[in-house]
N, C-alpha and C positions, 0 to 999 in steps of 0.2 A: 504494500500500500504506500509506503514511504517513497519507494522508487517511482511509482506511478505519479505521485504528487510532485516529485522533483521533475519528472519528464513533462508533466503538464505545465509547470511554471517555466521550464526551459523552453517549451514551445511558444510561450508568450513573449520571449525576449525581444524579438524584432519590433513588435507592437509597443512594448514597454519602452524601448529605446526611443522610438519616434515620439511617444507620449512624453517621455522625459525631456527630449529636445524642445518640444512645444512648451512644456511646462517651464523649463529652464529659461527659454527666451521670454516666456510670459512673466517670469519673475522680474526680469529687467524692465519690461514694459510696466509691470505693476509698481515696482519701486520707483521707477523713473517718473511716472505720472503722479504717484503719491508725493514724492519730494517736490515736484513742480507745484502741485496744488497746495502743499503745506508751506514750503519754504519761500516760494516765489509769488504765490498768489495770496498767501497769508490765511488760508483756511484752517480751521481746527483739524486735528488729526482724524477725528471721527467723521467729519464732513468730507475730508479729502479721501479717505478710504471708501466712503459711501459712493462718491462720484467716480473714482478711478475703476471701480469694479465693473461698471458698464462697458468701458473700453476693453478691459481684460476679458470679459465674458464673450464679446463678439470675436475677439482674436482667438481665444481658446476653442470656442465651439467650431469655428470654421476650419482651423488647422487640424484639430483632432478628428472631426468628422471625415474630411476628405483625405488627409494624409496619414494620420496615426492609425485609424481604424478602417480606412478605405471604404467608407460607406457612401453609396451613391443613391440611396433611397430618397424619396421625397421627404423633406425634413419636418413636416408638420408635427407628428408624434414625438420626434426627436427633440424638436424645439421645446415642446411642452415639458417633456421629461428633463431636458437640460435646464430649463428655467426653474423647475421645481428644485432640482439639485442645487442650482446656482442660488436660489432663494435661501435655501438652508445654509449654504456656505456663506452667503452674504450676511445673513443674520449672525452667524457665528463670528465672522470677521469683525463686524461692527461691535458686537458685544464684547469680544475679546479685546479689541482696541480700547473700548470704553473702560473696561475693568483694569487692564494692565497699564494703559497709558494714563488715562484720566484719573483713575482712583489710586493706583499704586506708583505711578510716576516712571514706569519703564520707558525707554526710548522707543518711539513709535516704529522705527525701522526694524528693530529687533523683534518687537511684538508681531509685526507683519510677517517677517521671515519665519518665525516660529509657527504662526498660523498656517502659512503656505505649506510648510513641511508636514504638518499634521494632516492637512487636507489631501495632499498627494497620496497618502496611504490608502484612503478609502475611495478617492475619485477614479483611479484607474479601473478598478473592478466595476464600479457603478457606471462608468462610461461604457466599458466593454459589454457588460451583460445587462444593462438596463437602458441607458440612453440611446445607444446606437444599434441595439439589437431589435429585430422586428417583432419576434414573439418569444414567449417563455419556452415554447416547445423547441424553437430553434436553439435557444440557449442550452437547454438540457441535451439536445442532440450533439451540439459542439463540445460540451464538457465530456459527455460519454465517449465521443470519438477520440478526444485527446487523452483520456485516461485509458 
């Protein structure tokens, strides 16, 4: 069973590398817009992270859909699922920024980086098996085929 699990994760490496590249470049976009909004436009850290997430959402959705996961389906259901996940991530981002920056005084850049690292852990699998997957049956078939 452990070998099957290892083989399964190994089979995902190419997609994960693409996902990681999109995410890594997205971090630069994320932090860049966050710093511009905060440092140069004088917005609060909470408002800056709230605004920059819209830019990052469009960037990540488009590149992950077409490049990382190679999905060419009509995006209606995917956009809805992506926005649900993005909404959850958005709420977590703003809440974490508020708590750790506004209440505890941690540097907003470190707070954002920590939040991004945390979200990477669950987003890959949610993108792969929920956002960009057509049906649950397709998901189960793909998992069984890889195991």
